[in-house]
C-alpha positions in Angstrom: -17.0 -23.8 6.5 -19.7 -21.2 7.8 -19.5 -19.6 4.2 -19.3 -22.9 2.4 -22.6 -23.8 4.1 -24.6 -20.2 3.5 -23.4 -21.1 -0.2 -25.3 -24.4 0.0 -28.3 -22.9 1.5 -28.4 -20.1 -0.9 -28.1 -22.2 -4.0 -30.5 -25.0 -2.4 -33.2 -22.1 -1.7 -32.9 -20.6 -5.5 -33.1 -24.1 -6.6 -36.3 -24.5 -4.8 -37.8 -22.0 -6.8 -37.3 -24.1 -9.9 -38.5 -27.5 -8.1 -41.5 -25.8 -7.9 -41.8 -24.5 -11.3 -40.7 -28.2 -12.6 -43.3 -29.7 -10.5 -46.1 -27.3 -12.1 -45.0 -28.4 -15.4 -44.6 -31.8 -14.9 -48.7 -32.0 -14.4 -49.2 -29.7 -17.6 -46.8 -31.3 -20.0 -48.2 -34.6 -19.1 -48.3 -35.6 -22.6 -45.2 -34.7 -23.2 -42.4 -37.6 -23.8 -41.1 -38.4 -20.7 -37.7 -37.5 -21.4 -38.7 -34.1 -21.0 -39.1 -34.4 -17.4 -35.6 -35.9 -17.3 -34.1 -32.5 -19.2 -36.0 -30.5 -16.5 -34.9 -32.1 -13.3 -31.5 -31.9 -14.9 -31.8 -28.3 -15.0 -32.7 -28.6 -11.5 -29.5 -30.1 -10.8 -27.1 -27.6 -12.5 -28.8 -24.8 -10.1 -28.4 -27.5 -7.2 -24.3 -28.0 -8.0 -22.9 -24.7 -9.9 -21.6 -22.0 -7.4 -22.0 -19.3 -9.8 -24.1 -18.2 -12.7 -25.0 -15.3 -15.2 -26.7 -12.5 -14.5 -30.0 -11.7 -16.7 -32.9 -9.3 -17.1 -35.0 -12.7 -17.6 -34.3 -14.1 -14.4 -37.5 -15.6 -12.6 -35.4 -16.2 -9.5 -36.1 -13.7 -6.9 -32.9 -13.6 -5.3 -29.7 -15.2 -5.9 -28.6 -15.2 -2.5 -30.8 -15.0 0.5 -28.6 -15.4 3.2 -25.9 -13.2 2.9 -22.3 -15.1 3.4 -21.5 -11.4 5.3 -24.7 -11.4 7.1 -24.0 -10.4 10.8 -27.1 -10.2 12.4 -28.2 -12.1 15.4 -29.1 -12.1 19.4 -26.7 -10.2 21.2 -25.4 -10.7 25.1 -22.7 -8.9 27.1 -19.6 -10.1 28.2 -16.9 -8.3 30.7 -13.6 -8.2 28.4 -11.6 -6.1 31.1 -8.8 -5.8 29.0 -7.5 -2.7 27.6 -7.2 -2.4 24.0 -3.8 -1.8 22.0 -3.2 1.9 20.6 -4.2 2.7 17.4 -5.0 5.5 15.1 -8.5 5.8 16.4 -8.0 4.8 19.8 -5.8 7.2 20.6 -9.1 9.6 21.5 -10.8 7.1 23.6 -8.6 7.3 26.6 -8.6 4.7 29.9 -11.9 6.2 30.9 -14.2 4.5 28.2 -12.1 0.9 28.0 -11.9 0.1 31.9 -14.7 -2.5 32.5 -16.5 -1.9 29.6 -19.3 -3.9 28.7 -18.7 -5.4 25.0 -21.8 -7.1 23.3 -20.5 -10.4 21.2 -22.7 -11.8 18.7 -23.4 -15.4 18.8 -24.9 -15.3 15.2 -21.6 -17.2 14.6 -22.2 -19.7 17.1 -25.2 -20.3 16.2 -24.0 -20.7 12.3 -21.3 -22.8 13.1 -23.7 -25.3 15.0 -25.8 -25.5 11.8 -23.0 -26.1 9.6 -22.1 -28.6 11.8 -25.3 -30.6 12.0 -25.1 -30.1 8.1 -22.0 -31.7 8.0 -23.1 -34.9 10.4 -26.2 -35.3 7.8 -23.9 -35.5 4.7 -21.9 -38.1 6.8 -24.8 -40.1 7.5 -26.2 -40.0 4.3 -22.4 -41.3 2.6 -22.5 -44.1 5.6 -25.7 -45.1 4.6 -25.0 -45.6 1.0 -22.1 -47.5 1.2 -23.5 -49.8 3.5 -26.1 -50.3 1.5 -23.9 -50.7 -1.9 -21.7 -53.4 0.2 -24.9 -55.4 1.7 -26.2 -55.7 -2.1 -22.6 -56.7 -3.6 -22.5 -59.5 -0.9 -25.7 -60.6 -2.1 -25.1 -60.8 -6.1 -21.4 -62.0 -5.3 -22.6 -65.9 -6.0 -24.8 -64.9 -9.4 -24.2 -66.7 -12.3 -23.4 -64.7 -15.9 -26.5 -65.9 -18.2 -25.2 -63.7 -21.3 -23.3 -60.9 -21.7 -23.4 -58.4 -19.1 -26.4 -60.5 -17.7 -26.7 -62.4 -14.4 -28.7 -64.5 -12.4 -29.1 -64.8 -8.5 -31.4 -66.8 -5.8 -31.1 -63.4 -3.8 -32.3 -61.0 -6.5 -36.1 -60.7 -6.1 -36.4 -58.2 -8.7 -34.2 -56.8 -11.9 -31.8 -54.1 -11.4 -28.8 -52.8 -13.2 -25.7 -52.2 -10.5 -22.6 -51.0 -11.5 -21.0 -47.5 -12.7 -18.3 -48.1 -14.8 -19.6 -51.7 -16.1 -22.7 -51.6 -14.9 -24.6 -55.3 -14.9 -28.0 -56.3 -15.1 -29.0 -58.9 -12.1 -32.2 -61.0 -12.7 -33.7 -63.6 -10.2 -33.3 -67.6 -11.2 -37.3 -67.9 -11.4 -37.8 -64.8 -14.9 -38.3 -66.6 -18.3 -40.0 -66.1 -21.6 -41.9 -62.9 -22.4 -41.1 -61.2 -18.9 -37.2 -61.8 -19.1 -37.3 -60.1 -22.5 -39.2 -57.0 -21.6 -37.2 -56.8 -18.5 -33.9 -57.1 -20.1 -35.0 -54.4 -22.5 -35.8 -52.2 -20.1 -32.9 -52.3 -18.1 -30.6 -52.2 -21.5 -32.3 -49.1 -22.0 -31.7 -47.8 -18.6 -27.7 -48.6 -19.5 -28.2 -47.1 -23.0 -29.3 -43.5 -21.6 -26.8 -43.5 -18.7 -29.2 -43.6 -16.0 -26.8 -45.7 -13.4 -24.9 -42.5 -13.8 -27.6 -40.1 -12.8 -29.5 -41.6 -10.3 -26.2 -41.6 -8.3 -25.4 -38.0 -9.1 -29.0 -36.9 -8.0 -28.8 -38.8 -4.9 -25.2 -37.4 -4.1 -27.0 -33.5 -4.8 -29.5 -35.0 -2.5 -26.9 -35.7 -0.1 -25.2 -32.1 -0.1 -28.8 -30.8 0.1 -30.6 -33.3 2.4 -31.9 -30.3 4.6 -34.2 -29.3 1.8 -37.6 -31.2 1.8 -38.1 -29.9 -1.7 -35.0 -31.7 -2.9 -36.3 -35.0 -1.2 -39.2 -34.6 -3.2 -37.0 -33.9 -6.4 -35.5 -37.5 -6.1 -38.1 -39.1 -5.3 -39.8 -38.1 -8.7 -36.3 -37.8 -10.6 -36.4 -41.8 -10.1 -40.3 -42.4 -11.0 -39.5 -40.0 -14.5 -36.2 -42.5 -15.1 -38.2 -45.4 -14.7 -41.5 -43.7 -17.0 -39.1 -42.4 -19.4 -37.1 -45.8 -19.8 -40.8 -47.6 -20.3 -41.6 -45.2 -22.9 -38.6 -46.0 -24.9 -39.1 -49.8 -24.7 -42.8 -49.6 -25.4 -42.9 -46.9 -28.1 -42.3 -49.7 -31.0 -44.6 -52.3 -29.2 -48.7 -53.4 -29.8 -51.2 -53.3 -27.4 -50.9 -57.0 -26.4 -47.4 -56.6 -26.1 -47.6 -53.8 -23.7 -50.2 -56.5 -21.9 -47.3 -58.3 -21.6 -45.1 -55.8 -20.2 -47.6 -54.5 -17.6 -47.4 -57.9 -16.5 -43.9 -58.4 -15.7 -43.7 -54.8 -14.1 -46.7 -56.1 -11.7 -44.5 -59.5 -11.2 -41.5 -57.7 -10.3 -42.7 -55.0 -8.1 -41.5 -55.1 -4.9 -42.3 -53.0 -1.7 -39.0 -50.5 -1.1 -39.6 -47.8 1.1 -36.2 -46.9 1.7 -34.9 -43.8 -0.8 -31.5 -45.7 -2.7 -28.6 -44.0 -5.0 -28.7 -47.4 -6.6 -29.8 -49.8 -7.7 -31.6 -49.3 -10.9 -34.7 -52.2 -10.1 -37.0 -52.6 -12.8 -40.2 -53.1 -10.3 -39.2 -51.0 -7.7 -41.0 -47.3 -7.9 -44.4 -46.1 -8.8 -45.5 -49.6 -10.6 -49.1 -48.3 -10.4 -48.7 -45.2 -12.3 -45.9 -46.6 -14.8 -48.7 -49.8 -15.3 -51.3 -46.6 -16.1 -48.6 -44.8 -18.2 -47.7 -48.0 -20.2 -51.7 -48.9 -21.5 -52.3 -45.4 -22.2 -49.1 -44.1 -24.0 -49.8 -42.4 -27.2 -46.9 -41.2 -29.3 -46.4 -37.3 -28.9 -47.4 -35.1 -31.6 -44.5 -33.0 -33.3 -45.7 -29.7 -32.4 -46.0 -31.2 -28.7 -42.8 -32.0 -28.2 -41.3 -28.9 -29.8 -43.7 -26.9 -27.6 -41.8 -28.9 -24.6 -38.2 -28.2 -26.0 -39.0 -24.9 -25.9 -40.5 -24.9 -22.4 -37.3 -26.4 -21.5 -35.3 -23.8 -22.7 -37.2 -20.9 -21.3 -36.9 -22.3 -18.2 -32.9 -22.9 -18.4 -32.8 -18.9 -19.4 -34.8 -18.0 -16.6 -34.0 -20.1 -13.8 -30.4 -20.6 -14.6 -29.4 -17.2 -14.6 -29.4 -14.6 -11.3 -31.6 -11.8 -11.6 -29.5 -8.4 -12.5 -27.3 -7.4 -9.0 -28.2 -4.4 -7.9 -24.8 -2.1 -8.0 -25.7 0.4 -5.4 -24.1 3.4 -4.8 -25.2 6.1 -2.2 -25.8 9.3 -4.7 -28.1 11.6 -3.9 -29.8 9.7 -1.0 -27.1 10.1 1.7 -28.0 12.1 5.0 -25.4 12.8 8.0 -26.4 12.0 11.4 -23.0 12.0 13.2 -19.9 12.3 12.6 -17.1 12.2 14.8 -13.9 10.5 12.9 -12.7 13.9 11.9 -13.6 15.6 15.4 -13.5 12.8 18.0 -13.1 15.5 20.9 -16.5 16.8 20.1 -18.1 13.7 21.0 -20.1 13.2 24.3 -19.0 9.7 26.0 -21.8 9.5 27.9 -24.1 11.2 25.5 -27.1 10.2 23.5 -28.6 11.0 20.0 -32.0 10.6 18.8 -33.4 10.4 15.2 -36.8 9.6 14.0 -36.9 8.8 10.0 -40.8 9.5 7.9 -39.6 6.1 6.5 -39.9 4.6 9.7 -43.4 5.6 11.7 -42.9 5.2 15.4 -39.0 3.8 15.0 -36.6 6.5 17.1 -33.2 5.5 16.2 -31.0 5.9 19.4 -27.2 6.1 19.5 -24.9 5.6 22.5 -21.0 5.6 22.3 -21.2 2.2 22.6 -24.8 1.1 21.2 -27.2 1.7 18.6 -30.5 0.8 18.9 -33.9 1.2 17.7 -37.1 2.6 20.3 -40.4 1.5 19.6 -43.6 0.9 21.7 -42.7 -2.9 21.8 -39.4 -2.0 23.4 -35.9 -1.2 22.8 -34.3 -3.4 20.4 -30.4 -3.4 20.3 -29.0 -3.3 16.3 -25.2 -3.3 16.7 -22.4 -2.1 19.1 -18.8 -0.4 18.7 -16.1 1.1 20.9 -17.3 3.4 20.4 -19.7 3.7 17.1 -17.5 7.2 15.3 -20.4 8.0 12.4 -23.6 7.3 11.4 -25.2 8.1 7.8 -28.7 7.0 5.9 -28.7 5.9 2.7 -30.6 3.7 0.3 -27.4 1.6 -0.1 -29.3 -1.8 -1.0 -31.3 -0.2 -3.2 -35.2 -0.9 -1.7 -35.4 3.0 -1.6 -35.4 2.6 2.3 -32.3 4.1 4.3 -29.8 2.2 5.7 -27.3 3.0 8.7 -24.0 3.4 7.5 -21.8 3.6 10.3 -18.2 3.1 11.3 -17.2 1.7 14.2 -14.2 0.3 16.3 -14.8 -3.1 18.0 -12.6 -6.1 19.4 -10.6 -7.7 22.5 -6.8 -6.8 22.7 -7.1 -6.2 18.4 -9.2 -3.3 18.5 -10.1 -2.6 14.6 -12.2 -0.5 12.7 -15.0 -1.6 10.9 -17.7 -0.7 8.7 -21.7 -2.2 9.4 -24.5 -1.7 7.3 -28.1 -2.2 8.8 -30.6 -2.6 7.0 -33.5 -2.1 9.6 -36.4 -2.9 6.7 -35.3 -6.3 6.3 -33.5 -7.1 9.6 -30.1 -7.6 8.4 -27.0 -6.4 8.5 -23.6 -6.6 6.8 -20.1 -5.8 7.9 -16.7 -4.9 5.9 -13.9 -6.0 8.6 -10.5 -7.9 8.2 -9.4 -8.2 11.6 -5.7 -7.6 12.5 -5.0 -6.8 9.0 -7.1 -3.7 8.1 -9.5 -1.2 9.2 -12.3 0.6 7.5 -13.6 4.1 7.7 -16.8 5.4 6.4 -16.8 9.2 4.9 -18.9 11.4 3.0 -17.7 13.3 0.0 -19.4 16.1 -0.3 -18.4 17.1 -4.0 -20.2 13.9 -5.7 -22.6 12.8 -2.7 -21.4 9.3 -2.0 -20.7 7.7 0.7 -16.8 6.3 0.4 -14.5 3.5 1.9 -10.8 4.2 3.0 -9.1 0.9 3.7 -5.8 1.3 5.9 -3.5 -1.1 7.1 -4.4 -2.1 11.0 -3.3 0.5 13.3 -1.6 2.6 10.8 -2.2 5.4 8.6 -1.1 3.8 5.2 -3.8 4.0 3.1 -3.8 0.4 0.8 -7.9 1.2 -0.7 -10.4 4.0 -1.1 -13.6 4.1 -3.2 -17.2 4.4 -3.4 -19.1 2.5 -1.2 -21.8 0.2 -2.9 -23.9 -3.1 -2.1 -23.3 -6.0 -4.7 -24.1 -9.4 -4.7 -25.9 -9.1 -1.1 -22.5 -7.8 0.3 -20.4 -4.5 0.7 -18.0 -3.9 -1.7 -15.5 -1.0 -2.3 -15.4 0.3 -6.0 -12.2 2.2 -6.6 -8.6 1.6 -7.0 -6.6 -0.8 -5.2 -2.5 -0.1 -4.7 -2.3 -4.0 -6.0 -2.2 -2.4 -9.8 -0.7 1.1 -8.8 2.4 2.5 -7.1 2.5 4.8 -4.3 5.0 6.9 -2.5 5.1 9.9 -0.2 6.0 13.7 -0.8 6.7 16.8 1.0 4.5 19.7 -0.7 6.7 22.3 -0.9 4.6 24.7 -3.3 0.9 24.5 -3.8 -0.6 26.2 -7.3 -4.0 25.8 -8.7 -4.5 22.5 -10.4 -1.1 21.3 -8.9 1.5 21.1 -6.1 5.0 20.7 -6.5 6.3 18.1 -4.3 10.0 16.1 -2.9 9.5 12.6 -2.4 10.3 11.2 1.2 10.0 7.6 0.8 9.1 5.6 -2.4 10.4 3.3 -5.3 14.0 3.5 -6.5 13.8 6.0 -9.3 12.5 8.4 -6.9 14.5 10.2 -4.5 14.9 12.9 -2.2 16.5 15.6 -4.5 13.4 15.4 -7.4 10.9 17.5 -7.4 7.8 16.3 -8.8 4.4 18.1 -10.1 1.3 16.2 -9.2 -2.1 17.2 -10.4 -4.3 17.6 -7.6 -7.0 15.0 -8.1 -8.8 12.3 -6.6 -7.7 13.9 -3.5 -9.2 13.0 0.2 -11.4 16.0 0.6 -10.0 16.3 4.5 -7.6 17.6 6.0 -7.0 20.5 3.5 -3.5 19.8 2.5 -0.3 23.0 3.5 2.8 23.3 2.5 5.2 21.4 4.4 2.2 18.5 4.5 3.3 14.7 3.7 1.1 13.3 1.3 0.4 9.8 0.1 0.3 9.9 -3.7 -1.1 6.6 -5.7 -0.2 6.9 -9.6 -0.1 5.0 -12.4 3.6 4.5 -12.0 4.3 6.8 -15.3 6.5 9.7 -14.7 6.8 12.1 -17.7 10.3 12.9 -18.4 10.0 17.2 -17.4 11.6 18.9 -15.0 10.2 19.2 -12.6 8.8 15.5 -13.6 5.1 15.2 -14.2 2.9 12.4 -12.6 0.6 11.4 -15.7 -1.9 9.9 -13.9 -3.2 9.8 -10.2 -5.6 8.0 -9.0 -5.5 9.2 -4.7 -3.6 11.7 -2.6 -4.1 11.6 1.0 -2.8 13.6 3.8 -0.6 11.5 5.9 0.9 14.1 8.4 0.0 17.4 9.0 3.8 18.9 10.5 4.8 22.4 11.6 7.3 24.2 9.0 10.5 22.4 9.7 8.8 19.0 10.4 10.0 16.7 7.5 11.3 19.2 5.4 14.8 17.9 4.2 17.0 20.3 6.5 20.7 20.5 7.5 22.5 22.1 10.8 25.5 23.9 10.1 27.8 26.2 12.4 24.7 25.6 14.7 22.1 27.2 12.5 19.3 25.4 10.7 19.1 25.6 6.9 15.8 24.5 4.9 15.2 22.9 2.1 13.8 25.5 -0.3 12.9 23.2 -3.4 14.4 25.2 -5.6 17.8 24.8 -7.6 20.8 27.3 -7.9 21.4 29.3 -10.7 24.9 30.1 -10.3 26.9 28.5 -13.4 30.8 29.3 -12.2 31.9 27.6 -8.8 34.7 27.2 -6.8 35.8 23.5 -7.0 36.3 23.7 -3.2 33.3 22.6 -0.7 32.9 24.4 2.3 32.0 21.4 4.0 30.0 17.9 3.8 27.3 16.5 5.8 28.5 13.0 7.9 25.6 12.4 10.1 21.8 12.2 10.1 18.8 11.9 11.8 15.2 10.1 11.1 13.5 11.9 8.6 10.6 13.4 11.2 13.2 14.8 13.4 15.2 17.8 13.5 19.2 17.7 13.1 20.8 18.7 16.7 24.5 19.0 15.6 26.5 20.7 13.0 26.9 19.0 9.5 23.9 16.7 10.0 21.0 16.2 8.6 17.0 14.6 8.3 18.0 12.8 4.6 21.1 11.2 3.9 25.2 11.6 4.3 27.6 12.5 2.0 26.5 15.8 0.4 28.9 18.6 0.2 27.8 22.6 0.3 28.8 25.8 -0.3 27.5 28.8 1.6 25.5 30.6 -1.0 25.4 34.2 -2.3 22.5 35.4 -0.5 22.7 35.9 3.0 21.0 32.9 5.3 21.5 30.0 2.3 23.8 27.5 1.5 23.9 25.6 -1.3 24.0 21.4 -1.0 25.4 19.2 -4.4 23.2 16.3 -4.7 22.8 14.2 -7.8 24.8 16.8 -10.0 23.0 19.8 -9.0 23.2 22.8 -6.7 19.9 22.9 -4.5 19.5 25.9 -2.3 19.1 25.3 1.6 17.4 28.6 3.9 16.9 29.8 7.5 13.4 29.9 8.2 13.5 33.8 8.2 15.6 33.8 4.7 13.4 31.2 3.3 10.3 34.2 4.0 12.2 36.9 2.1 13.4 35.0 -0.5 11.7 35.8 -4.2 12.2 32.5 -6.0 10.2 32.2 -9.7 7.6 29.9 -10.5 7.4 26.5 -11.3 6.6 27.5 -14.9 9.8 30.0 -14.9 12.3 26.9 -13.9 10.7 24.5 -16.6 13.2 23.8 -19.1 11.8 22.9 -22.8 14.4 21.2 -23.7 17.1 18.7 -23.1 20.4 17.4 -24.3 21.5 13.4 -24.2 25.1 12.9 -24.3 25.7 10.4 -26.9 29.5 9.2 -27.0 32.5 8.7 -23.9 35.2 11.4 -23.3 32.9 14.7 -22.9 34.2 17.0 -19.9 32.0 20.2 -20.6 29.5 21.2 -22.8 29.7 24.6 -24.3 26.5 26.4 -25.6 26.5 29.3 -28.0 23.9 31.9 -29.6 24.1 34.4 -31.8 23.9 37.3 -28.9 24.7 34.7 -25.6 26.5 31.7 -24.4 26.6 29.1 -21.8 28.0 26.2 -20.6 27.7 22.7 -18.5 30.2 21.0 -16.6 30.4 18.8 -13.2 31.4 20.5 -10.3 34.3 17.9 -9.2 35.8 18.1 -12.9 34.6 14.1 -13.4 33.3 13.2 -17.0 30.1 13.3 -18.1 28.4 9.9 -18.4 27.0 8.4 -21.9 23.5 9.1 -21.6 23.4 11.7 -19.2 21.2 14.5 -20.0 21.5 18.3 -19.5 18.4 20.3 -19.6 19.1 23.6 -21.8 17.4 26.9 -20.5 16.4 29.3 -22.6 19.0 32.0 -23.4 18.0 35.7 -23.5 14.4 35.3 -24.3 15.0 32.5 -27.2 11.8 30.7 -27.5 13.6 28.3 -29.0 17.0 27.0 -30.0 17.6 27.8 -33.7 21.0 29.2 -34.1 22.3 27.3 -31.1 25.8 25.5 -31.6 26.8 23.0 -29.1 30.5 22.4 -29.0 31.5 19.1 -26.6 35.1 19.4 -24.8 37.2 16.3 -24.0 39.5 16.5 -20.3 42.4 18.7 -21.9 39.8 21.4 -23.7 39.8 19.1 -27.1 37.0 19.6 -29.2 35.2 16.0 -29.2 32.3 17.3 -31.6 30.1 20.3 -32.5 26.7 20.1 -33.5 24.5 23.4 -34.8 21.1 23.4 -35.4 20.2 26.0 -38.4 18.4 29.3 -37.8 15.6 28.1 -40.1 11.6 28.3 -40.2 11.6 24.4 -40.5 13.6 24.1 -37.1 11.1 26.4 -35.1 9.3 24.2 -32.1 10.8 21.2 -33.1 10.3 17.7 -30.7 13.2 15.7 -31.6 17.0 16.4 -33.3 19.3 13.4 -33.1 22.9 12.4 -34.1 25.1 9.6 -33.2 26.8 12.2 -30.9 23.9 13.7 -29.1 20.3 14.0 -29.0 17.9 17.1 -28.1 14.5 16.7 -27.7 11.9 19.2 -26.9 9.2 18.5 -23.9 6.9 21.0 -24.5 
């Protein structure tokens, strides 16, 4: 409700500029048709009621949001909480010494805003009650009215003619009216109905009810009522002669009433500005054509310049960032009873002073508290609001019971502050990216390290915003870094979507990576990506939107591992090249622990169960059969000694897709080499299953390759050959009913 009130206040202030312009134009265009004034007031009404607008460089509105909806400025007072905060990723560094008996400043700006909102609501209710009662009393007066003709009624309780009703408007006249007066009055009231004035006046009063706190809106409504009558007079008299106009003015004087209260209805003939109306009628001259054209052009100009908002400053912090202090990455370096001070040339005579629990400005007049925290973790100076004067940009923790991380921007030059927070749901932290010179915001789920959104800190529409990506449109998974290469990581997922499992190896381009901490082999990182995984081996992520280290680990922490015969074997991330194997397993993984724990009993892993294994050919290794492939696990000592091929050597260029049922094994033969493939458990290959074809003996393509599919009893099911011809060099796709070969390069 508070935000709604602030929105109304901002709309009212924006419309006030337009009201002032219309007041000037009413005087400048006094010789223009009176309906032009009604049109101008209609533009004001649009500004008062429309909560949004287009931006334009032609806009003459100084600001579309004078009072930001997220502003949190206000006087402060101290309260003793005596509450120990819950733990979170920042609070771990605080310690009991800081929170016991801590003095927490509470901002009462929200209390003031709540009071103002309540007063505004009461004002609306009073005006609505006044309108309803007035309408009810008027209806009672005319209940005994007698139909004169059509929609015209006469009543002894009516002192001055008026129109009443919105859906079916009626004209009410006093009994003593007749002759010329009656003719002119009826013509006037019918003109009201024709122009739908019985709609526009109540609509104007509705806007007045909403913006009752703005004196310019009251003035606008009074002048609207007067201009409605003037325009209606003009519509009636433009075809009358001088004598008839004199009779019309006599009818005005005869029907004039002294009404001091503002009302939503009715439309009374002699109610508003009779003296001015008489002058206008007697001095009426038909407006010149070019005068009308000029008036219309002015209305269009006013609409373009005052119904649009100024172009919003979308300010980032590029090139303007100056770091004062930042303890987010090094909390142990914070001196909890310390103090920092800084002077900026943009603020002569002002010293900004930081304590862990508060930020203040020291001047000759005294000390002004700016904002408080528990503690304030970092502060940067940058021109975020676009006025070429530095703003204070800080991360701080705050709250009672629920202690969350927030970002505050303090615009000292204008005395306003803006907060980015979502108590109990999300934490926000600020960091500086030296690579591009911007301040960035990291949005995480409350009390966790789970990254929800990250992006540049910008100031738009008078509020703090994050300009970047969000995982609402992208996918996220976590993975352990197996290898670090120039430009990419080789990772193994530890959790993610269903198509990712612990046996996959994925190449992740190093892009949009969080600058700190520096990832190392064995770390778990969180990867946000487009959802597209290229079908290479290892698989490759197409578009990476963000990489962040979730946990830095020791060598064994979170790395897939197994315990066999009292020895711990760690995943090497490499597939075994041994083709011929005995079908008997040496053992099976039968139990597991959490992924961040070390197995402690035989045949136990930290990633799953049901995997068979055989002892490896190299000392200190075993090989696990997972998802149709053999993966090498080794002791820590063996992992350091074994020279594994690089990722580029392991990537196969071709894969074969089985297109028929009943295939048990595949035989491959080249002019000078041969190979094959079959499941270690002797099961049939499935239709649609893919087999990676390694290059044989240095062959750079598969020209001359013969593929033979054998059944359960060794019978030939089908045979395929790739002719050794130049046209088949570097092919991308070969297809048949029984098979399909794809070149992934």
